[in-house]
MIBA-97983 format. One record per residue (C-alpha): chain; z, y, x. Coordinates in steps of 0.2 Angstrom, whole numbers, plus 5000, padded with zeros to 4 digits. Last residue first. Layout:
ch A, up Z, north Y, east X
...
END
This chain:
ch A, up 5186, north 4944, east 5328
ch A, up 5179, north 4930, east 5316
ch A, up 5169, north 4916, east 5325
ch A, up 5181, north 4903, east 5319
ch A, up 5177, north 4908, east 5301
ch A, up 5159, north 4901, east 5304
ch A, up 5143, north 4907, east 5312
ch A, up 5127, north 4898, east 5316
ch A, up 5123, north 4893, east 5298
ch A, up 5124, north 4912, east 5293
ch A, up 5127, north 4915, east 5274
ch A, up 5146, north 4913, east 5273
ch A, up 5149, north 4922, east 5290
ch A, up 5137, north 4936, east 5285
ch A, up 5146, north 4939, east 5269
ch A, up 5163, north 4939, east 5278
ch A, up 5156, north 4954, east 5288
ch A, up 5161, north 4953, east 5306
ch A, up 5177, north 4962, east 5308
ch A, up 5176, north 4978, east 5320
ch A, up 5185, north 4977, east 5336
ch A, up 5199, north 4991, east 5339
ch A, up 5210, north 4979, east 5329
ch A, up 5211, north 4969, east 5345
ch A, up 5225, north 4979, east 5352
ch A, up 5231, north 4978, east 5370
ch A, up 5215, north 4982, east 5379
ch A, up 5211, north 4994, east 5365
ch A, up 5226, north 5005, east 5368
ch A, up 5240, north 5004, east 5355
ch A, up 5238, north 5014, east 5339
ch A, up 5249, north 5028, east 5333
ch A, up 5246, north 5038, east 5317
ch A, up 5234, north 5025, east 5312
ch A, up 5247, north 5015, east 5303
ch A, up 5250, north 5029, east 5291
ch A, up 5238, north 5043, east 5293
ch A, up 5244, north 5052, east 5277
ch A, up 5262, north 5051, east 5279
ch A, up 5261, north 5054, east 5298
ch A, up 5252, north 5070, east 5295
ch A, up 5240, north 5076, east 5308
ch A, up 5243, north 5092, east 5318
ch A, up 5240, north 5084, east 5335
ch A, up 5258, north 5083, east 5340
ch A, up 5269, north 5092, east 5352
ch A, up 5265, north 5081, east 5367
ch A, up 5264, north 5065, east 5358
ch A, up 5265, north 5062, east 5339
ch A, up 5246, north 5059, east 5335
ch A, up 5246, north 5045, east 5347
ch A, up 5230, north 5035, east 5348
ch A, up 5226, north 5023, east 5362
ch A, up 5216, north 5025, east 5378
ch A, up 5206, north 5011, east 5387
ch A, up 5195, north 5024, east 5395
ch A, up 5179, north 5015, east 5389
ch A, up 5187, north 5010, east 5372
ch A, up 5193, north 5028, east 5369
ch A, up 5176, north 5035, east 5374
ch A, up 5167, north 5023, east 5362
ch A, up 5177, north 5028, east 5347
ch A, up 5178, north 5047, east 5351
ch A, up 5160, north 5049, east 5353
ch A, up 5155, north 5054, east 5335
ch A, up 5148, north 5071, east 5336
ch A, up 5163, north 5080, east 5329
ch A, up 5169, north 5085, east 5346
ch A, up 5155, north 5083, east 5359
ch A, up 5159, north 5098, east 5370
ch A, up 5178, north 5098, east 5367
ch A, up 5182, north 5079, east 5368
ch A, up 5170, north 5076, east 5383
ch A, up 5176, north 5092, east 5392
ch A, up 5194, north 5086, east 5390
ch A, up 5190, north 5069, east 5397
ch A, up 5181, north 5077, east 5412
ch A, up 5197, north 5087, east 5414
ch A, up 5208, north 5072, east 5414
ch A, up 5196, north 5064, east 5427
ch A, up 5197, north 5080, east 5437
ch A, up 5216, north 5078, east 5439
ch A, up 5215, north 5060, east 5443
ch A, up 5202, north 5063, east 5456
ch A, up 5213, north 5076, east 5465
ch A, up 5212, north 5094, east 5469
ch A, up 5206, north 5101, east 5452
ch A, up 5208, north 5120, east 5450
ch A, up 5196, north 5123, east 5464
ch A, up 5182, north 5118, east 5453
ch A, up 5183, north 5135, east 5444
ch A, up 5177, north 5139, east 5426
ch A, up 5179, north 5158, east 5423
ch A, up 5164, north 5160, east 5412
ch A, up 5167, north 5145, east 5402
ch A, up 5153, north 5137, east 5392
ch A, up 5138, north 5138, east 5404
ch A, up 5150, north 5136, east 5419
ch A, up 5156, north 5119, east 5412
ch A, up 5139, north 5113, east 5408
ch A, up 5131, north 5118, east 5425
ch A, up 5146, north 5113, east 5435
ch A, up 5149, north 5095, east 5428
ch A, up 5137, north 5087, east 5441
ch A, up 5144, north 5098, east 5455
ch A, up 5162, north 5093, east 5451
ch A, up 5157, north 5074, east 5450
ch A, up 5148, north 5076, east 5467
ch A, up 5164, north 5084, east 5474
ch A, up 5175, north 5070, east 5468
ch A, up 5163, north 5056, east 5473
ch A, up 5175, north 5041, east 5471
ch A, up 5161, north 5031, east 5462
ch A, up 5171, north 5033, east 5446
ch A, up 5169, north 5052, east 5449
ch A, up 5151, north 5050, east 5450
ch A, up 5150, north 5041, east 5434
ch A, up 5161, north 5054, east 5425
ch A, up 5150, north 5068, east 5431
ch A, up 5134, north 5060, east 5427
ch A, up 5140, north 5055, east 5409
ch A, up 5146, north 5072, east 5406
ch A, up 5130, north 5080, east 5411
ch A, up 5120, north 5068, east 5400
ch A, up 5131, north 5072, east 5385
ch A, up 5127, north 5090, east 5387
ch A, up 5108, north 5086, east 5386
ch A, up 5110, north 5080, east 5368
ch A, up 5108, north 5064, east 5359
ch A, up 5111, north 5059, east 5341
ch A, up 5109, north 5075, east 5330
ch A, up 5108, north 5073, east 5312
ch A, up 5097, north 5086, east 5303
ch A, up 5103, north 5095, east 5288
ch A, up 5101, north 5092, east 5269
ch A, up 5106, north 5105, east 5257
ch A, up 5123, north 5103, east 5248
ch A, up 5127, north 5122, east 5248
ch A, up 5141, north 5133, east 5253
ch A, up 5133, north 5136, east 5270
ch A, up 5114, north 5135, east 5271
ch A, up 5111, north 5129, east 5289
ch A, up 5127, north 5119, east 5286
ch A, up 5140, north 5121, east 5299
ch A, up 5147, north 5109, east 5312
ch A, up 5157, north 5119, east 5325
ch A, up 5167, north 5129, east 5311
ch A, up 5184, north 5120, east 5313
ch A, up 5200, north 5121, east 5304
ch A, up 5215, north 5123, east 5316
ch A, up 5226, north 5130, east 5302
ch A, up 5219, north 5126, east 5285
ch A, up 5207, north 5134, east 5273
ch A, up 5203, north 5128, east 5255
ch A, up 5185, north 5129, east 5248
ch A, up 5185, north 5131, east 5229
ch A, up 5179, north 5149, east 5229
ch A, up 5164, north 5145, east 5240
ch A, up 5163, north 5146, east 5259
ch A, up 5149, north 5157, east 5268
ch A, up 5157, north 5157, east 5285
ch A, up 5162, north 5175, east 5286
ch A, up 5165, north 5178, east 5268
ch A, up 5176, north 5163, east 5266
ch A, up 5186, north 5167, east 5282
ch A, up 5188, north 5185, east 5276
ch A, up 5195, north 5179, east 5259
ch A, up 5208, north 5168, east 5267
ch A, up 5214, north 5182, east 5279
ch A, up 5215, north 5194, east 5264
ch A, up 5225, north 5181, east 5254
ch A, up 5238, north 5180, east 5268
ch A, up 5239, north 5198, east 5271
ch A, up 5242, north 5201, east 5252
ch A, up 5255, north 5188, east 5252
ch A, up 5264, north 5198, east 5265
ch A, up 5270, north 5195, east 5283
ch A, up 5256, north 5185, east 5288
ch A, up 5255, north 5182, east 5307
ch A, up 5272, north 5174, east 5306
ch A, up 5264, north 5158, east 5301
ch A, up 5275, north 5147, east 5291
ch A, up 5268, north 5149, east 5274
ch A, up 5276, north 5138, east 5261
ch A, up 5276, north 5151, east 5246
ch A, up 5259, north 5157, east 5252
ch A, up 5251, north 5140, east 5249
ch A, up 5251, north 5124, east 5259
ch A, up 5265, north 5119, east 5271
ch A, up 5267, north 5102, east 5264
ch A, up 5259, north 5094, east 5280
ch A, up 5247, north 5084, east 5269
ch A, up 5240, north 5100, east 5261
ch A, up 5240, north 5099, east 5242
ch A, up 5245, north 5118, east 5240
ch A, up 5229, north 5121, east 5250
ch A, up 5228, north 5139, east 5256
ch A, up 5235, north 5135, east 5274
ch A, up 5230, north 5152, east 5282
ch A, up 5218, north 5151, east 5297
ch A, up 5228, north 5154, east 5313
ch A, up 5222, north 5140, east 5324
ch A, up 5204, north 5144, east 5319
ch A, up 5192, north 5133, east 5329
ch A, up 5174, north 5139, east 5332
ch A, up 5179, north 5152, east 5344
ch A, up 5187, north 5141, east 5357
ch A, up 5169, north 5135, east 5362
ch A, up 5167, north 5152, east 5370
ch A, up 5178, north 5147, east 5385
ch A, up 5186, north 5162, east 5393
ch A, up 5201, north 5161, east 5382
ch A, up 5204, north 5144, east 5390
ch A, up 5204, north 5129, east 5378
ch A, up 5221, north 5120, east 5379
ch A, up 5227, north 5126, east 5362
ch A, up 5212, north 5118, east 5354
ch A, up 5215, north 5101, east 5362
ch A, up 5233, north 5100, east 5358
ch A, up 5229, north 5107, east 5340
ch A, up 5218, north 5091, east 5337
ch A, up 5204, north 5098, east 5326
ch A, up 5204, north 5101, east 5307
ch A, up 5194, north 5095, east 5293
ch A, up 5196, north 5104, east 5277
ch A, up 5202, north 5092, east 5263
ch A, up 5200, north 5098, east 5245
ch A, up 5184, north 5108, east 5248
ch A, up 5178, north 5096, east 5262
ch A, up 5178, north 5079, east 5252
ch A, up 5175, north 5089, east 5236
ch A, up 5158, north 5095, east 5242
ch A, up 5151, north 5112, east 5246
ch A, up 5148, north 5110, east 5264
ch A, up 5155, north 5124, east 5275
ch A, up 5169, north 5114, east 5282
ch A, up 5158, north 5101, east 5291
ch A, up 5163, north 5083, east 5293
ch A, up 5161, north 5071, east 5278
ch A, up 5149, north 5082, east 5268
ch A, up 5141, north 5087, east 5284
ch A, up 5136, north 5069, east 5289
ch A, up 5129, north 5067, east 5271
ch A, up 5134, north 5056, east 5257
ch A, up 5137, north 5070, east 5244
ch A, up 5119, north 5075, east 5244
ch A, up 5109, north 5062, east 5253
ch A, up 5092, north 5070, east 5254
ch A, up 5078, north 5057, east 5257
ch A, up 5064, north 5066, east 5249
ch A, up 5070, north 5083, east 5256
ch A, up 5068, north 5077, east 5274
ch A, up 5081, north 5074, east 5287
ch A, up 5075, north 5076, east 5304
ch A, up 5085, north 5063, east 5313
ch A, up 5090, north 5067, east 5331
ch A, up 5085, north 5064, east 5349
ch A, up 5085, north 5075, east 5365
ch A, up 5093, north 5090, east 5358
ch A, up 5096, north 5103, east 5372
ch A, up 5085, north 5116, east 5365
ch A, up 5091, north 5116, east 5347
ch A, up 5076, north 5113, east 5336
ch A, up 5084, north 5096, east 5331
ch A, up 5094, north 5106, east 5318
ch A, up 5112, north 5107, east 5310
ch A, up 5122, north 5109, east 5326
ch A, up 5131, north 5124, east 5318
ch A, up 5125, north 5140, east 5326
ch A, up 5139, north 5142, east 5338
ch A, up 5130, north 5133, east 5352
ch A, up 5114, north 5143, east 5348
ch A, up 5123, north 5159, east 5350
ch A, up 5132, north 5154, east 5366
ch A, up 5117, north 5147, east 5375
ch A, up 5112, north 5129, east 5374
ch A, up 5108, north 5119, east 5389
ch A, up 5090, north 5117, east 5393
ch A, up 5081, north 5101, east 5389
ch A, up 5068, north 5098, east 5402
ch A, up 5077, north 5085, east 5412
ch A, up 5091, north 5078, east 5402
ch A, up 5086, north 5060, east 5402
ch A, up 5082, north 5059, east 5421
ch A, up 5099, north 5065, east 5426
ch A, up 5107, north 5054, east 5414
ch A, up 5098, north 5039, east 5421
ch A, up 5103, north 5042, east 5438
ch A, up 5122, north 5044, east 5434
ch A, up 5122, north 5029, east 5423
ch A, up 5113, north 5018, east 5436
ch A, up 5125, north 5023, east 5449
ch A, up 5140, north 5020, east 5438
ch A, up 5137, north 5003, east 5432
ch A, up 5154, north 5002, east 5423
ch A, up 5149, north 4993, east 5408
ch A, up 5150, north 5008, east 5396
ch A, up 5142, north 5020, east 5408
ch A, up 5127, north 5008, east 5410
ch A, up 5123, north 5007, east 5392
ch A, up 5126, north 5026, east 5389
ch A, up 5114, north 5030, east 5404
ch A, up 5101, north 5018, east 5398
ch A, up 5102, north 5026, east 5381
ch A, up 5098, north 5042, east 5388
ch A, up 5084, north 5035, east 5398
ch A, up 5077, north 5027, east 5383
ch A, up 5079, north 5044, east 5374
ch A, up 5070, north 5053, east 5388
ch A, up 5056, north 5040, east 5387
ch A, up 5052, north 5044, east 5369
ch A, up 5059, north 5042, east 5352
ch A, up 5052, north 5051, east 5337
ch A, up 5065, north 5061, east 5327
ch A, up 5063, north 5074, east 5340
ch A, up 5045, north 5078, east 5333
ch A, up 5052, north 5083, east 5316
ch A, up 5063, north 5097, east 5322
ch A, up 5049, north 5107, east 5330
ch A, up 5033, north 5100, east 5336
ch A, up 5019, north 5088, east 5333
ch A, up 5017, north 5072, east 5343
ch A, up 5029, north 5065, east 5356
ch A, up 5019, north 5061, east 5372
ch A, up 5007, north 5046, east 5373
ch A, up 5011, north 5030, east 5382
ch A, up 5009, north 5022, east 5399
ch A, up 5026, north 5028, east 5406
ch A, up 5033, north 5025, east 5388
ch A, up 5029, north 5006, east 5389
ch A, up 5038, north 5004, east 5406
ch A, up 5053, north 5014, east 5399
ch A, up 5054, north 5003, east 5384
ch A, up 5052, north 4987, east 5394
ch A, up 5066, north 4993, east 5405
ch A, up 5077, north 4997, east 5390
ch A, up 5074, north 4980, east 5382
ch A, up 5079, north 4971, east 5398
ch A, up 5095, north 4982, east 5399
ch A, up 5099, north 4978, east 5381
ch A, up 5096, north 4960, east 5383
ch A, up 5108, north 4959, east 5398
ch A, up 5121, north 4969, east 5388
ch A, up 5119, north 4956, east 5374
ch A, up 5121, north 4942, east 5387
ch A, up 5136, north 4950, east 5395
ch A, up 5145, north 4952, east 5378
ch A, up 5142, north 4933, east 5375
ch A, up 5130, north 4927, east 5362
ch A, up 5136, north 4923, east 5345
ch A, up 5126, north 4909, east 5337
ch A, up 5107, north 4912, east 5337
ch A, up 5099, north 4920, east 5323
ch A, up 5089, north 4914, east 5307
ch A, up 5076, north 4926, east 5301
ch A, up 5069, north 4913, east 5289
ch A, up 5057, north 4922, east 5287
ch A, up 5047, north 4932, east 5300
ch A, up 5051, north 4945, east 5314
ch A, up 5062, north 4933, east 5324
ch A, up 5071, north 4939, east 5340
ch A, up 5089, north 4939, east 5333
ch A, up 5103, north 4938, east 5345
ch A, up 5120, north 4935, east 5337
ch A, up 5135, north 4947, east 5342
ch A, up 5147, north 4947, east 5357
ch A, up 5159, north 4933, east 5361
ch A, up 5170, north 4937, east 5376
ch A, up 5166, north 4924, east 5390
ch A, up 5155, north 4934, east 5403
ch A, up 5160, north 4951, east 5396
ch A, up 5178, north 4948, east 5401
ch A, up 5188, north 4961, east 5393
ch A, up 5193, north 4980, east 5395
ch A, up 5177, north 4986, east 5404
ch A, up 5165, north 4977, east 5392
ch A, up 5174, north 4982, east 5376
ch A, up 5178, north 4968, east 5365
ch A, up 5165, north 4964, east 5352
ch A, up 5159, north 4970, east 5335
ch A, up 5159, north 4989, east 5338
ch A, up 5152, north 4991, east 5355
ch A, up 5141, north 4975, east 5353
ch A, up 5133, north 4981, east 5337
ch A, up 5129, north 4999, east 5343
ch A, up 5122, north 4993, east 5359
ch A, up 5112, north 4980, east 5350
ch A, up 5105, north 4993, east 5338
ch A, up 5100, north 5005, east 5352
ch A, up 5092, north 4992, east 5362
ch A, up 5081, north 4987, east 5347
ch A, up 5077, north 5005, east 5344
ch A, up 5072, north 5007, east 5362
ch A, up 5061, north 4992, east 5362
ch A, up 5052, north 4998, east 5346
ch A, up 5050, north 5015, east 5353
ch A, up 5042, north 5009, east 5368
ch A, up 5030, north 4998, east 5358
ch A, up 5025, north 5013, east 5347
ch A, up 5022, north 5023, east 5363
ch A, up 5012, north 5009, east 5371
ch A, up 5001, north 5008, east 5356
ch A, up 4998, north 5027, east 5356
ch A, up 4993, north 5027, east 5374
ch A, up 4981, north 5013, east 5371
ch A, up 4980, north 4995, east 5375
ch A, up 4967, north 4985, east 5365
ch A, up 4976, north 4973, east 5353
ch A, up 4976, north 4955, east 5356
ch A, up 4993, north 4951, east 5348
ch A, up 5008, north 4942, east 5355
ch A, up 5015, north 4958, east 5364
ch A, up 5010, north 4970, east 5349
ch A, up 5015, north 4959, east 5335
ch A, up 5031, north 4953, east 5343
ch A, up 5037, north 4970, east 5348
ch A, up 5032, north 4978, east 5331
ch A, up 5040, north 4965, east 5320
ch A, up 5055, north 4963, east 5332
ch A, up 5058, north 4982, east 5330
ch A, up 5058, north 4979, east 5311
ch A, up 5071, north 4965, east 5313
ch A, up 5082, north 4975, east 5325
ch A, up 5083, north 4990, east 5314
ch A, up 5088, north 4979, east 5299
ch A, up 5101, north 4971, east 5311
ch A, up 5108, north 4988, east 5314
ch A, up 5109, north 4992, east 5295
ch A, up 5116, north 4975, east 5291
ch A, up 5131, north 4976, east 5303
ch A, up 5135, north 4994, east 5298
ch A, up 5134, north 4990, east 5280
ch A, up 5146, north 4975, east 5281
ch A, up 5160, north 4982, east 5292
ch A, up 5160, north 4999, east 5282
ch A, up 5158, north 4991, east 5265
ch A, up 5173, north 4981, east 5267
ch A, up 5174, north 4962, east 5266
ch A, up 5179, north 4958, east 5283
ch A, up 5193, north 4971, east 5283
ch A, up 5198, north 4979, east 5300
ch A, up 5184, north 4991, east 5300
ch A, up 5190, north 4998, east 5283
ch A, up 5209, north 5000, east 5283
ch A, up 5210, north 5009, east 5299
ch A, up 5218, north 5024, east 5291
ch A, up 5203, north 5035, east 5295
ch A, up 5192, north 5023, east 5288
ch A, up 5202, north 5022, east 5272
ch A, up 5202, north 5041, east 5271
ch A, up 5183, north 5041, east 5272
ch A, up 5182, north 5028, east 5259
ch A, up 5166, north 5037, east 5252
ch A, up 5178, north 5050, east 5244
ch A, up 5195, north 5047, east 5249
ch A, up 5205, north 5063, east 5249
ch A, up 5223, north 5066, east 5254
ch A, up 5224, north 5082, east 5264
ch A, up 5222, north 5089, east 5282
ch A, up 5210, north 5075, east 5288
ch A, up 5208, north 5076, east 5307
ch A, up 5191, north 5074, east 5316
ch A, up 5198, north 5068, east 5333
ch A, up 5209, north 5055, east 5325
ch A, up 5201, north 5040, east 5333
ch A, up 5193, north 5032, east 5318
ch A, up 5186, north 5049, east 5311
ch A, up 5178, north 5053, east 5328
ch A, up 5168, north 5038, east 5329
ch A, up 5165, north 5039, east 5310
ch A, up 5155, north 5055, east 5313
ch A, up 5140, north 5045, east 5318
ch A, up 5141, north 5030, east 5307
ch A, up 5142, north 5040, east 5290
ch A, up 5126, north 5051, east 5291
ch A, up 5120, north 5037, east 5302
ch A, up 5119, north 5025, east 5287
ch A, up 5119, north 5034, east 5270
ch A, up 5134, north 5025, east 5264
ch A, up 5143, north 5026, east 5247
ch A, up 5126, north 5022, east 5238
ch A, up 5128, north 5004, east 5242
ch A, up 5117, north 4991, east 5251
ch A, up 5117, north 4973, east 5245
ch A, up 5098, north 4972, east 5246
ch A, up 5091, north 4983, east 5260
ch A, up 5086, north 5000, east 5264
ch A, up 5087, north 5010, east 5248
ch A, up 5104, north 5004, east 5245
ch A, up 5109, north 5011, east 5262
ch A, up 5105, north 5029, east 5257
ch A, up 5093, north 5036, east 5270
ch A, up 5098, north 5042, east 5287
ch A, up 5093, north 5030, east 5300
ch A, up 5081, north 5022, east 5288
ch A, up 5069, north 5037, east 5289
ch A, up 5066, north 5033, east 5307
ch A, up 5064, north 5015, east 5304
ch A, up 5051, north 5019, east 5290
ch A, up 5042, north 5030, east 5303
ch A, up 5041, north 5015, east 5314
ch A, up 5033, north 5005, east 5300
ch A, up 5021, north 5019, east 5297
ch A, up 5017, north 5020, east 5315
ch A, up 5012, north 5001, east 5315
ch A, up 5001, north 5005, east 5300
ch A, up 4992, north 5019, east 5310
ch A, up 4991, north 5007, east 5325
ch A, up 4981, north 4995, east 5315
ch A, up 4982, north 4978, east 5307
ch A, up 5001, north 4975, east 5311
ch A, up 5007, north 4982, east 5295
ch A, up 4993, north 4973, east 5286
ch A, up 5000, north 4956, east 5293
ch A, up 5018, north 4961, east 5288
ch A, up 5012, north 4964, east 5270
ch A, up 5010, north 4982, east 5263
ch A, up 5022, north 4991, east 5251
ch A, up 5022, north 4998, east 5233
ch A, up 5013, north 4984, east 5224
ch A, up 5021, north 4970, east 5234
ch A, up 5011, north 4961, east 5247
ch A, up 5016, north 4943, east 5251
ch A, up 5021, north 4932, east 5265
ch A, up 5033, north 4944, east 5274
ch A, up 5042, north 4947, east 5257
ch A, up 5046, north 4928, east 5255
ch A, up 5064, north 4931, east 5254
ch A, up 5063, north 4944, east 5241
ch A, up 5060, north 4962, east 5244
ch A, up 5068, north 4980, east 5244
ch A, up 5056, north 4995, east 5246
ch A, up 5057, north 5011, east 5257
ch A, up 5042, north 5021, east 5252
ch A, up 5032, north 5035, east 5260
ch A, up 5035, north 5033, east 5279
ch A, up 5037, north 5015, east 5277
ch A, up 5051, north 5002, east 5280
ch A, up 5048, north 4983, east 5279
ch A, up 5062, north 4974, east 5271
ch A, up 5076, north 4963, east 5275
ch A, up 5083, north 4948, east 5266
ch A, up 5101, north 4942, east 5263
ch A, up 5109, north 4926, east 5256
ch A, up 5102, north 4910, east 5263
ch A, up 5088, north 4917, east 5274
ch A, up 5100, north 4927, east 5285
ch A, up 5100, north 4945, east 5291
ch A, up 5112, north 4949, east 5305
END
């Protein structure tokens, strides 16, 4: 977290995001307002809140001292969950923004890496500004209004969101360890300098705080105003549905199955599942019907070659993608029924046009697909893919490449929204939770709306045991949420390792993936836990080298 001896945090605003010195909260810079002014009116509190919204997707160096242009916060942290677990597979050797190093497990296991440091500071930055609003409102003498309750609800929700992210990355998984004794992360309730935290609390204490914050958020939202405005921008504001969605995630991760199922049902109410055309449209806007929460990326904060789609979408016009088209695990793709339209966004037979492909099969001279008998057929297939999906001349193609995530303006570097929570996730949470309560039929019925919406021939009679249906739920998680970052937390909850070699292989290159080609399950391998930044240990008087994971 942010400590007085080395780091400072800043107040975020709708118009400017400004760094500060240690005494920022006691002064008024020329391009920001003081903490006292920030709490002087509901309008100013909303500006602080809007700053947190923008901080979710801004370049990190604009958010706090020590930031770096190689990270644009949730643009990076969201797809990182699938990059770490080998769901979002690299087809060639490219390391822009250390994306390859993350994939090879060389970033989160290094206490000096940008990944460990910036994720930590970003989440505590959210907590500090949530604290500013929570402390100011609950300790002040403001007249209660719907708008004030909505701001308070969002602040509590943000704090819960940040702590859940921190404890799930920097501590041992709740279900695979002993939460009452495993060290979690430091709690920070201060909103004024010196920002000193407590020592590391236990995982259980952090989970308890998250639960308390979510209850406070829900209570505030119940007396608060509805989201204002409309369109993609409105869903960047948190509301009671987001709080319930986070409650469902929190409860599922700790095995509180009944709470997870109930909260998931409430969170998704009013968010219609996507139809086929919308599901295939690219997941680039909050305007999709089932989006509960997402960042609406505005032109003033465009991230160019640091964006989510630069790292993960094969239509983005950037070197990370052009030279290294992202592919899906062929074992998953091959298992998708022909009656499931989600199969259409993966191209198993795409020609391998990249002569630098990690599998050594790139270019016509190395073609192994009998579908292409001549070089003309090979080149024609490449041209058709580029024309269909709006790729530019420099884009390479590769077997099992995906087109689930697509730019609204393909072949460009235009900014797109970053989706954090969808109704589909809530159906998956409810189904998994009910199955964990030994309610097989209830789990089937919970999954039915989602599964039947995607697969016209889906049939619950195919699954006769809880074990069979659990494997199917995991398959649905991997397919429906592919590329949206759930791989890391799912692997920890299910205590599953990574094995790109098993069952015919994933399609990943062992030479490229190195040690990450096969990883023991989280209960047997503490490398799943992120290292605490060395800079934090050096700066925080309540932490020492003995606290390192």
